[in-house]
VOKEKOL-956854 format. One line per 3 residues: number of its first residue (from 1); for each residue x, y, z of C-alpha. Coordinates in steps of 0.001 Angstrom, whole numbers, plus 500000, padded with zeros to 6 digits. Layout:
REM residues N
NUM> X Y Z; ...
REM end
This chain:
REM residues 395
1> 921098 239635 059049; 919379 236108 059270; 922059 234595 060967
4> 922259 236919 063674; 920999 236007 067317; 917596 236484 068957
7> 919106 239294 071046; 920809 241033 068245; 917221 241107 066106
10> 915727 242478 069305; 918292 245241 069460; 917754 246007 065838
13> 913928 246107 066507; 914335 248651 069532; 916964 250704 067819
16> 916058 250815 064082; 913517 253488 062827; 909748 252942 061032
19> 911784 252042 057820; 913747 249058 059247; 910656 247646 061011
22> 908678 248074 057692; 911258 246041 056143; 911128 243233 058466
25> 907424 242972 058451; 907446 243029 054697; 909953 240136 054432
28> 907507 238372 057010; 910149 237675 059528; 908771 236515 062889
31> 910714 236245 066075; 908701 234106 068321; 909951 231869 071068
34> 909879 228315 069912; 907911 225612 071342; 909367 223490 074282
37> 909036 220008 074473; 910184 217341 076783; 913795 216122 075901
40> 912207 212505 075807; 909543 213244 073250; 910553 211684 069579
43> 908805 213289 066793; 909985 210183 064775; 909039 207500 066654
46> 906826 204923 064873; 904531 202553 066714; 904350 198795 066443
49> 901756 197215 064174; 900276 195397 067357; 899088 197121 070572
52> 898433 194920 073724; 895652 195987 076130; 893228 198681 075897
55> 895565 201415 075328; 896130 202857 071980; 896918 206458 072373
58> 898928 208654 069789; 902114 210374 070174; 899999 213558 070335
61> 898087 212604 073083; 901100 211496 075027; 902808 214915 074704
64> 899490 216606 075746; 899217 214365 078943; 902923 214634 079809
67> 902555 218302 079986; 900366 218681 083049; 900734 222080 084472
70> 901022 222525 088498; 897579 223692 088672; 896151 220712 087263
73> 897899 218595 089887; 896568 220502 092806; 893185 220328 091292
76> 893391 216524 090854; 894785 216201 094680; 891869 218384 095818
79> 889548 215851 094019; 891127 213126 095663; 890788 214329 099135
82> 887218 214052 099068; 887493 210186 097614; 890283 208663 099457
85> 889676 207235 102791; 891636 205390 105616; 890743 201965 106501
88> 891066 200373 109911; 890915 196699 109933; 890984 194341 112997
91> 892172 190778 111648; 892866 187294 113336; 895037 185320 111025
94> 895047 181155 111136; 897642 179498 112993; 899347 176653 110959
97> 901218 175354 114002; 898253 175262 116138; 895246 174857 113461
100> 892455 174602 115980; 892895 178122 116865; 893698 181588 115215
103> 896360 183852 116155; 895618 186792 118496; 893752 189809 116996
106> 895686 192719 115576; 894920 196167 114074; 896382 197295 110932
109> 895826 200667 108666; 895561 201013 105139; 894068 203159 102066
112> 891187 203088 099617; 889183 205422 097430; 885691 205704 096308
115> 885090 204276 092677; 881331 204552 090780; 878583 202452 092332
118> 879378 203905 095789; 882033 201255 096486; 885370 201475 097796
121> 888446 200042 096277; 891665 198807 098396; 894149 195800 098385
124> 893175 192543 099366; 895853 192411 101886; 894681 195549 103719
127> 891174 193342 104647; 892822 189908 104722; 891462 187633 107603
130> 889316 190532 108787; 887104 190307 111774; 885562 193778 111189
133> 886474 196950 109308; 886191 200790 109902; 886478 203513 107497
136> 887021 207255 108193; 886871 210070 105720; 889288 212861 105274
139> 888787 215777 107628; 886293 213755 109573; 886892 212151 113127
142> 883785 209619 112655; 884608 206063 111626; 882030 203955 109828
145> 881610 200112 109809; 882428 198799 106292; 881706 195213 104872
148> 884004 193335 102484; 882116 192512 099246; 884563 190703 097150
151> 888385 189862 097611; 890918 188904 094914; 893894 187564 096755
154> 895407 186702 093253; 895473 190344 091986; 895570 192231 095447
157> 892337 193895 095087; 889144 194198 097296; 885933 195958 097407
160> 884301 197655 100388; 880524 198785 100983; 879339 201308 103595
163> 875754 201156 104275; 875693 204379 106370; 874142 207246 103985
166> 876007 209844 106220; 879284 208566 105124; 878583 209303 101471
169> 877803 212831 102205; 880147 215112 100252; 882248 212113 098914
172> 883141 212107 095188; 884230 208835 093118; 887450 208556 091182
175> 887393 207740 087405; 889757 205097 086158; 892420 206125 083283
178> 894595 204198 080942; 898074 202738 081495; 900742 205960 081824
181> 903703 206046 079596; 907104 206261 080886; 908172 209659 082713
184> 904627 210663 083257; 903962 211987 086607; 901900 210493 088948
187> 900920 211374 092671; 900261 208863 095307; 897425 209645 097803
190> 896958 207695 101130; 897614 207400 104834; 901267 205959 105133
193> 903033 205324 108631; 904324 208246 110120; 901266 210325 110678
196> 897381 210293 111145; 896706 212699 108195; 896613 212193 104781
199> 899926 212214 102663; 900776 212943 098901; 903871 211833 097203
202> 905100 212630 093644; 906844 210770 091318; 907197 209399 087691
205> 906477 205849 086222; 909680 204150 085670; 908716 200816 084369
208> 905439 198738 082987; 906097 195128 082871; 904524 191933 084702
211> 905686 191539 088373; 905617 189377 091203; 902554 190038 093313
214> 903672 189317 096925; 900571 188884 098579; 898834 186478 095804
217> 902315 184867 094684; 901074 185386 090998; 902741 187265 088173
220> 900365 190480 086622; 901120 193494 085095; 902269 196192 087627
223> 903901 199751 087119; 907071 200835 088877; 907156 204251 090164
226> 909693 206486 091838; 907063 207861 094497; 907555 206945 097903
229> 905008 204061 098819; 905160 202917 102589; 903272 200514 104747
232> 899623 202500 104787; 899797 203647 101237; 898456 200071 100302
235> 895007 200693 098391; 895553 204240 097760; 895231 205753 094353
238> 898007 207090 092042; 896398 209886 090385; 897498 211050 086950
241> 895899 214189 085839; 892410 213842 087186; 891830 209838 086681
244> 893552 206979 088583; 896458 205482 087014; 896722 202428 089572
247> 896670 201133 093052; 899524 201443 095175; 900260 197987 096678
250> 903953 196931 097350; 907419 198294 097294; 910761 196365 096851
253> 912721 195967 100206; 916340 196721 100163; 916234 199208 097238
256> 915441 203080 096765; 912431 204729 095084; 910884 201730 093930
259> 907463 201161 094247; 904670 199337 092551; 900805 200293 091642
262> 898250 197840 090185; 897660 199045 086667; 894136 199838 085302
265> 893633 197068 083073; 894035 194613 086055; 891494 196895 088026
268> 888865 196786 085348; 889369 193100 084986; 888499 192528 088739
271> 885705 194882 088786; 884114 193524 085450; 884076 189866 086589
274> 882418 190756 090128; 879638 193011 088239; 879023 190042 085862
277> 878822 187348 088268; 878835 188618 091550; 882059 187129 092816
280> 885758 187308 092093; 886313 185299 088885; 890178 185190 088865
283> 892592 185524 085920; 893132 183199 083079; 896182 180969 082418
286> 897364 178463 080118; 898743 176574 082929; 902116 176120 080526
289> 905551 176138 081335; 907502 177725 078290; 911284 177737 077294
292> 912602 180457 075526; 914001 179465 071796; 916894 181909 071366
295> 919369 178947 071000; 919886 178475 067071; 920662 174606 067518
298> 917145 174417 069511; 915170 175833 066888; 917050 173624 064177
301> 916189 170800 066470; 912374 171546 066279; 912516 172299 062563
304> 911642 176133 062955; 912170 178127 059648; 914206 181247 060055
307> 911321 183648 059950; 909539 181596 062801; 909663 182742 066361
310> 907922 181179 069500; 908335 179408 072705; 908720 175671 073606
313> 906128 173820 075836; 908048 172380 078505; 905245 171422 080839
316> 901601 171393 080888; 899225 171575 083810; 896748 168568 084015
319> 894008 170566 085405; 894380 173085 082376; 892086 173076 079115
322> 895269 173437 077151; 896242 169783 078531; 894292 167887 075918
325> 895177 170273 073126; 898800 171200 073283; 901549 168624 073614
328> 905055 169042 074994; 907559 169781 072752; 905133 172111 070925
331> 906574 175462 069560; 903731 178477 070260; 904126 180664 067493
334> 901193 183141 067940; 898299 183918 070623; 895251 185554 069084
337> 897153 186627 065870; 900231 188178 067888; 903440 186560 067228
340> 905601 185685 070226; 909061 186224 070102; 911698 183727 070841
343> 912236 185052 074471; 908407 184797 075186; 907572 188427 074710
346> 905107 190446 072284; 904917 193885 071148; 903361 196504 073545
349> 902752 200227 072955; 905706 202436 071558; 908869 200184 071292
352> 908112 198300 074561; 907760 194680 075158; 905859 192583 077549
355> 905585 188831 078238; 902682 187046 076557; 901571 185822 079493
358> 900050 189268 080243; 897487 188652 076884; 896189 185342 078674
361> 895652 186982 081875; 893580 189469 080574; 891117 186883 078836
364> 887865 186365 080761; 886760 182826 081950; 885570 180649 079323
367> 886598 183116 076677; 888518 181255 073601; 891716 181995 072213
370> 893324 181216 068871; 896847 179424 069360; 898981 178982 066407
373> 901834 176219 067190; 904670 174116 065368; 904294 170458 065558
376> 906848 168168 064189; 907863 170614 061501; 903805 171546 060482
379> 901816 174499 061476; 898352 174119 063290; 895822 176414 064778
382> 893864 175195 067978; 890947 177150 069719; 891548 176839 073547
385> 888891 177691 076030; 890587 179676 078927; 890239 179275 082487
388> 891705 180023 085795; 893951 177193 086580; 894413 175992 090464
391> 897761 174405 090757; 897591 170779 092119; 900063 169188 094122
394> 901539 167267 091149; 902086 170515 089322
REM end
């Protein structure tokens, strides 16, 4: 009886008399529909000891966030309609062949959204070399003059302010969330090419890792999604639930369904620096060029024990604070207590890895870091003050 199917049991329940029904109830048999969980949820997942960044969510929170209903998505987009704006920029870039004059003015369009403090967050390349900037709300025919308060070309972010009180009537700000997990759904809202009205595209998170930022020619953390990101989407938010998961800023040409958004830790680092100092402070760097130590002969040459892992310092920027502390051929074993693998990665969230440069870039200027190195077969610990490093011609 217990091995029969649910359909058979339902027939038994419908056809049997009260005696059989009482028997089933007395035995405590319950024929309820099992809970449906995503196929990618593994109940046996074990988290790594070390967590990188601000996100330390449990598997239960991940499941709860992953099972968004359609109603939640619609509510989030409805909230974004009162927050996302269209940006009109007139710019004049320098003419490097004729340095005494600029190029002809051109008009470009992008997206942005309102954040707390009556400010607008967008991409730096949307307002780069601007002459003046105008913004327009969703559903409004009026354009308002905006001023650029701060620009971070390195992280491709900028903050705009609008003085007109009329612009802020009915506007809502969006809150910043966390780094999404893989396969979590996001909706990109903005004003891409192909039309004048607002556009919403939906996709999932495909990858989280440091990526080359085209505008700033730097490598910072980025989130890859498969939602369509086209020219004009730049500066628009990627909504997850009712919060912002990132800012759309670039895609991969020649590939399909590969777009990138700037994650929340990079956004918060950019905003925090402006709030503390009133200007863009930049992202810290140790100014090192490192080599993996995956080769066994290389590890033996530098007297690394079998349990040791790390990367080899091959070059040091003379302008960095690490120049007088670290030396060439040092093996960096740990950064702030986090062990570095032979390929230069550190543990990140659930069975993911990320380059240790992310730990360095998330440090605030003038903040110190404890670096453990192996030099001539002996372990040493140094405290290094981190600063944004400018590359010199010699470097």
